[in-house]
C-alpha positions in Angstrom: 71.2 112.7 81.7 71.3 115.1 78.7 72.1 112.3 76.3 69.2 110.2 77.7 66.8 113.2 77.4 67.9 113.9 73.8 67.4 110.2 72.9 63.8 110.3 74.2 63.1 113.5 72.2 64.7 112.1 69.0 62.6 108.8 69.3 59.4 110.7 69.9 60.1 113.1 67.1 60.8 110.3 64.6 57.5 108.6 65.4 55.6 111.9 65.2 57.2 112.9 61.9 56.4 109.6 60.3 52.8 109.7 61.5 52.3 113.3 60.2 53.9 112.3 56.9 51.6 109.2 56.6 48.5 111.3 57.4 49.2 113.9 54.8 50.9 111.8 52.1 48.9 108.6 52.4 49.8 105.4 50.5 51.6 102.2 51.3 55.1 103.6 51.6 54.3 106.4 54.1 52.3 104.1 56.4 55.0 101.5 56.1 57.5 104.0 57.4 55.1 104.9 60.3 54.6 101.3 61.4 58.3 100.6 61.0 59.0 103.6 63.4 56.5 101.9 65.9 58.6 98.8 65.8 61.7 100.9 66.3 60.0 102.6 69.3 59.1 99.2 70.8 62.7 98.1 70.5 63.9 101.4 72.2 61.5 100.9 75.0 62.6 97.3 75.6 66.2 98.5 75.7 65.4 101.3 78.1 63.5 99.2 80.6 65.3 95.9 80.3 68.9 97.1 80.3 69.5 96.9 84.0 66.4 95.0 85.2 68.0 91.6 85.5 71.7 92.7 85.4 74.0 91.0 87.9 77.6 92.0 88.3 80.1 89.6 90.0 83.7 90.5 90.6 86.5 88.1 91.7 90.1 88.6 92.5 92.7 85.9 92.1 94.2 86.4 95.6 93.3 88.4 98.7 96.9 88.4 100.1 99.7 89.7 98.0 103.3 90.9 98.4 104.3 94.5 97.6 105.0 94.9 93.9 102.9 91.9 92.7 100.0 92.1 90.3 96.3 91.3 91.0 94.1 89.8 88.4 90.4 91.0 88.5 87.6 89.0 86.8 84.3 90.7 86.1 81.2 88.8 85.0 78.0 90.4 83.8 74.9 88.1 84.0 71.3 88.7 82.8 68.3 86.5 82.5 67.1 87.8 79.1 68.8 87.1 75.8 67.3 90.2 74.2 70.0 92.1 72.2 70.5 95.3 74.1 73.3 96.9 72.1 76.5 97.7 74.0 77.8 98.0 77.5 80.8 100.0 79.0 82.1 98.7 82.3 84.1 101.1 84.4 86.0 99.9 87.4 86.8 102.7 89.9 90.0 102.3 91.8 90.6 102.9 95.5 91.8 106.4 96.5 95.4 105.3 97.0 95.5 103.9 93.5 93.4 106.6 91.7 96.4 108.8 91.2 98.7 106.0 90.0 96.5 104.0 87.6 93.6 104.9 85.3 90.2 103.2 86.0 89.8 100.2 83.8 87.2 100.6 81.0 85.8 97.7 79.0 83.6 98.0 76.0 81.5 94.8 75.3 78.7 93.8 73.0 76.4 91.2 74.7 74.3 90.4 71.6 72.3 87.3 72.7 74.7 86.2 75.5 73.4 85.9 79.0 76.9 86.0 80.6 80.0 87.9 79.6 83.4 87.7 81.4 86.5 89.8 81.1 89.7 90.2 83.1 92.1 93.0 83.8 95.3 93.4 85.8 96.3 96.0 88.4 100.1 95.9 88.3 102.8 96.7 90.8 100.6 97.2 93.9 102.1 99.2 96.7 101.6 98.1 100.3 98.2 98.7 101.8 94.6 97.6 102.3 92.4 98.0 99.3 88.6 97.9 98.8 86.8 97.7 95.5 83.3 98.8 96.4 81.4 99.6 93.2 81.3 99.0 89.5 79.8 101.5 87.0 77.9 99.9 84.1 76.8 102.0 81.1 74.9 100.9 78.1 72.9 101.8 75.1 71.1 100.6 71.9 72.7 100.1 68.5 71.3 103.3 67.1 72.5 105.7 69.8 69.1 106.9 70.9 69.2 105.3 74.4 72.0 105.6 76.8 71.9 104.7 80.5 74.3 104.3 83.4 74.1 102.5 86.7 76.4 102.1 89.7 76.4 98.6 91.1 77.7 97.9 94.6 80.2 95.0 94.5 82.6 94.6 97.4 86.0 93.0 97.2 89.0 93.7 99.4 92.6 92.5 99.5 95.8 93.1 101.5 99.2 93.9 100.1 101.9 92.9 102.5 105.1 95.0 102.8 108.2 93.6 101.2 111.0 92.6 103.5 114.7 91.5 103.4 115.8 88.0 104.3 118.3 88.9 107.0 121.0 86.3 107.9 122.2 88.2 111.0 120.7 90.6 113.4 122.9 92.1 116.1 119.9 92.6 118.4 118.7 89.0 117.9 121.7 86.8 118.7 120.8 86.1 122.2 121.1 89.6 123.5 117.4 89.8 124.3 115.4 87.0 126.0 112.4 86.5 128.1 111.9 83.8 130.7 108.8 81.7 130.7 108.2 79.6 133.8 106.7 76.2 132.9 104.0 75.0 135.4 104.3 71.3 134.5 107.8 70.0 133.8 108.4 66.6 132.4 110.6 64.6 134.8 112.0 62.5 132.0 113.2 65.5 130.1 116.9 64.9 130.5 117.8 68.1 128.6 115.9 70.2 131.2 117.8 68.8 134.2 120.4 71.3 135.4 121.7 69.4 138.5 120.6 67.8 141.8 119.9 69.1 145.3 119.0 67.8 148.7 115.5 66.4 149.0 113.0 68.7 150.6 109.7 67.8 152.1 106.9 68.1 149.5 109.0 67.2 146.5 107.3 64.7 144.2 108.7 61.2 143.9 109.0 61.7 140.1 111.5 64.5 140.8 113.9 62.2 142.8 117.2 61.5 141.1 117.5 57.8 142.0 121.0 57.3 140.7 122.4 60.2 142.8 120.4 59.0 145.8 121.8 55.4 145.5 125.3 56.7 146.2 124.5 56.7 149.9 124.4 60.5 150.6 120.7 60.7 151.0 117.8 61.5 148.7 118.5 63.8 145.9 116.0 65.8 143.8 116.4 66.9 140.2 116.8 70.6 139.7 115.3 71.8 136.4 116.2 74.7 134.2 113.5 77.2 133.4 112.4 77.1 129.8 113.7 80.3 128.2 112.8 81.8 124.9 113.7 85.0 123.1 110.8 87.5 123.3 110.6 90.9 121.6 107.8 93.5 121.1 108.1 96.0 118.2 106.8 99.5 118.9 106.2 101.1 115.5 105.9 104.9 115.4 102.8 106.0 113.4 102.5 109.5 114.8 101.5 111.7 111.9 103.5 114.7 113.0 106.7 112.7 112.9 106.4 112.1 109.1 104.8 115.3 107.8 108.1 117.1 107.0 109.8 113.9 105.8 110.0 112.1 102.4 106.9 110.0 101.8 109.1 106.9 101.5 110.3 107.2 105.1 107.2 105.6 106.7 107.2 102.8 104.1 110.8 102.2 105.0 109.9 102.0 108.7 107.2 99.4 107.9 109.6 97.4 105.7 112.2 97.5 108.5 109.7 96.2 111.0 108.6 93.5 108.5 112.2 92.4 108.0 112.8 92.0 111.7 109.5 90.2 112.2 110.5 87.7 109.5 113.9 87.2 111.0 112.3 86.6 114.5 109.8 84.2 113.0 112.4 82.3 111.1 114.5 81.9 114.3 111.5 80.9 116.3 111.6 83.9 118.6 108.4 85.1 120.2 107.5 88.5 118.9 104.7 91.0 119.2 103.6 94.3 117.7 102.2 97.5 119.2 101.1 100.8 117.7 98.1 103.2 117.9 96.7 104.7 114.8 93.0 105.3 115.4 92.6 102.2 117.4 95.1 100.5 119.7 96.8 97.5 118.3 98.7 95.4 120.8 99.6 91.8 119.7 101.3 89.9 122.5 104.4 87.8 121.7 103.9 84.4 120.2 105.4 82.3 117.4 103.4 80.5 114.8 102.4 80.7 111.2 99.0 82.1 112.2 100.7 84.7 114.4 103.0 85.7 111.6 100.1 86.3 109.2 98.3 88.3 111.9 101.3 90.6 112.3 101.7 91.1 108.6 98.0 91.8 108.3 98.5 94.8 110.6 101.7 95.9 108.8 99.7 95.9 105.5 97.0 98.1 107.0 99.0 100.5 109.1 99.3 104.2 108.0 101.1 107.2 109.5 97.8 108.7 110.9 98.3 108.5 114.6 97.5 111.5 116.7 98.6 110.3 120.2 102.1 110.9 121.4 104.4 108.0 120.5 106.5 108.5 123.6 103.5 108.2 125.8 102.3 105.1 124.0 105.7 103.5 124.5 105.7 104.3 128.2 102.2 103.1 128.7 102.3 99.9 126.6 105.8 98.9 128.0 104.2 98.5 131.4 101.9 95.8 129.9 104.9 93.6 129.0 106.4 91.2 131.5 110.0 91.7 132.7 112.6 90.2 130.3 110.9 91.1 127.1 113.0 93.2 124.8 111.4 96.4 123.6 112.3 97.4 120.1 111.3 101.0 119.2 111.3 102.0 115.5 110.9 105.8 115.0 112.2 108.6 112.7 112.4 111.1 115.6 114.2 111.0 118.9 112.8 113.8 121.0 113.3 114.7 124.7 110.0 113.0 125.7 110.9 109.7 124.1 114.5 109.8 125.5 113.0 110.3 129.0 110.7 107.4 128.6 113.4 105.0 127.3 115.8 106.0 130.0 113.2 105.4 132.6 112.5 102.0 131.2 116.2 101.1 131.1 116.7 102.2 134.7 113.9 99.8 135.7 115.8 96.9 134.1 114.0 96.8 130.8 115.9 95.7 127.7 115.3 98.6 125.2 116.6 98.8 121.6 116.1 102.0 119.5 116.1 101.8 115.7 116.1 105.4 114.3 115.2 105.4 110.7 116.3 108.6 108.8 116.7 110.0 105.3 119.6 112.4 106.1 123.3 111.4 105.9 124.2 113.3 109.0 121.9 113.4 112.1 121.1 116.8 113.7 123.2 117.8 116.8 120.2 117.4 119.1 119.6 113.9 117.9 123.3 113.1 118.4 123.1 114.3 122.0 119.9 112.4 122.6 121.4 109.1 121.3 124.5 109.7 123.4 122.3 110.0 126.5 120.5 106.8 125.6 123.7 104.9 125.1 124.9 106.1 128.5 121.7 104.7 130.0 122.4 101.3 128.5 119.8 101.7 125.7 121.0 100.0 122.5 120.8 102.4 119.6 121.2 101.9 115.9 120.6 104.4 113.0 119.2 102.9 109.8 119.3 105.0 106.6 116.4 105.0 104.2 118.5 103.3 101.5 119.8 100.6 103.9 116.3 99.1 104.4 116.7 97.4 101.1 119.9 95.7 102.2 119.4 93.0 104.8 123.1 92.9 105.6 123.2 96.6 106.5 120.1 96.2 108.7 121.5 93.3 110.7 125.1 94.5 110.8 126.8 96.5 113.5 126.0 100.2 114.0 
């Protein structure tokens, strides 16, 4: 604002001085200077009023879904209807809060001259996991002589997700048939030979399509096909996002918990297990088990957005949300803290016949005595427990290996 005020004062002073000089001095040269200053004043007024009148800022990003560590290419276009030479422009791209302390805002100096559209690109490298929004663009400009300088903030919204990185696990001790859920099929195909488990005596009400004619032809009466229930592995991941559990820990611990969850989700998806995700940050997120590419993207969308900002007790969330899951579904709990309340909830679920697996992620080489005691109590209650060190998250073999 000071620069803009000084520019107006300098322009007015220049015109006034040349006018006074022409009045006192007279002659062609002095009046020529005065009329030249009027032309200069007209140019400055045009620059001042036309600089942002028809300006349009368009921003594009090359992808809206990225993997952690990848680069995003941002394209910015400045368009205007007038070809008038306005001098120069400086474009400043403010970064989201999570990136503000890591990278400097991009600044681009351009000279439009007579161009109506100018385009430039820049790269934001090595993005960490998260959800990012680019909401505004600051455009500054001025004339060739430095008398006029203005700045305007333009609202331009772009967002993108950065998925967490994960390890390609070849083995998971919790996923080799030790957990499974049973889905009862309402309409079975009678010609599905693989689904026939055996034969039994005919009962009144059995459909004719269920009769096993070969067994019936042996002269021992009508026999009916007995089918297997269709079974599939089902698992629901409970991710601990309680803020209090990560406050005194290294900042990388929560990111490791998210990466661990992503690795297990990728393993379950690759092996066609049905999987879901549950956590509560500010809003409750409860994705029921399924298996498809769309479902995989939906889970990773949430893993990209999640932050350790939950205020509700994680133990109460597990106890409440576990009741929403049908019997037979394996509950995988991922947390950095095993306290008394969580132990009580998991023991209670195990005693009700639920399959519970606890993955305790930690940054210390030796667990605390109370954590050892809690894990021993869980193991005695038939809760499968495994400790995953912070450094082991980057090694798929250590994640999937034995405890």
